[in-house]
N, C-alpha and C positions, 0 to 999 in steps of 0.2 A: 798804789801806783803800779805795782807789778801785775796786778789783775787787769788793769786797763791796757798796759803794754801787751800782755799775753792775748787779750781779746782782739786788739788791733792786728796783731801778728796772725791769728787764726783767720780773721776776715780777709786779710790780704792774700794769704795762702789759698783760701777757698776760691777767691775770685780768679787767681792765677791758674789754679788747676782746672776750673771749669772752662776757662778760655782755651787752654791747651787741648781739652777734650773735644772742642768744636770741630765739626767736619766741614765747616764753611770754607769756601775758597775755590780756586780753579785747579782742576785735576786733569793730568794728561793720561788718557787711557792706554797709550802706547801703540795704538793701531790707527792707521789712516789719518794721522795728525789730528785725532779727535780729542777735543778738550771739553770738559763738562764743568759748569759752574754750579756749585752747591750753595744754596742760601736758605735762610730760614724764612718761612711764610707763615705767620701766625704761630700755631702750635707745632707745625711740622717743617721738615726740611724737604727741598726738592732739588733736582738737578736737571739743567737744560744744556743742550749742546751750544757752545759758543763759537766753535770752529771745527771743521772736518772736511776731509776730501770726499767723503761718501754720504754724510748725513746733512740734513738741512739745519742750519742755525736756528735755534729756538725750539727744537724738538725736545719734548719732555722725555728724559731717560730714567730718572729716579723720582719716586713720589712717596708720600706718606712716611717719611723717615722720622723716627723719634727714638729717644733713648728709653730702653726697656730693661730694667735690672742691670744697668751698666753696659748694655750692648746697644748699638745702633741697628734698628730693624726697619725695613721698608720694602718697596717693590722696585724691581729693575725691569725695563722693557727689553725684550729680545727681538731684534730686527729679523732674524732668521725665522723664528717661530710666530712672530707678530702677536705676542702675548706677554703679560706681566708675570714675573716670578718673584717669590719671596727672596729677600736678600738680607744678609747680615754684613754690616760694615764695621771694620776694625781699623782704627787709626793708630799707627806706630811711627813716631817721628814724622817724617815727611812722606810717608807712604800710607795709602788707604787700601786695605785688603777687602775686596767685595766677594763674598761667598754667596753663590746662587744655589738655591735648593729647588731642584726639579724632580720631585718625587723621590725615587730611589737613587738618584745621582745628584752630585753637587760639584761645583766648579768654583775655584777661587781666582779672581782677577786681581792684579796688582797695578794700582794707579799711583802716579807720582805727583806731588803738589808742585804747582808752578810758582 
């Protein structure tokens, strides 16, 4: 009986932890009232603009995001440069830290969950 109870506890804990690690949801970028919705599409996550003062709703901003060795990695579109950059996303509580790697420079953005 103890083994069954312990197994159920481990399963419930695993499900809870994986749900907490999800980056799905609506994220406020903090600039221009821009909000991005991240959701899973088959094997990857992607993020599209759902509202903004400057960007068109529906524009793809994040793509090919997946968990690699405990980190979320993918691509972020830069409007200024008009190109895709490698990005690492790290969720901490209700914040998402998006670090963009542009060769010898990197920049971290802080987004807040809606």
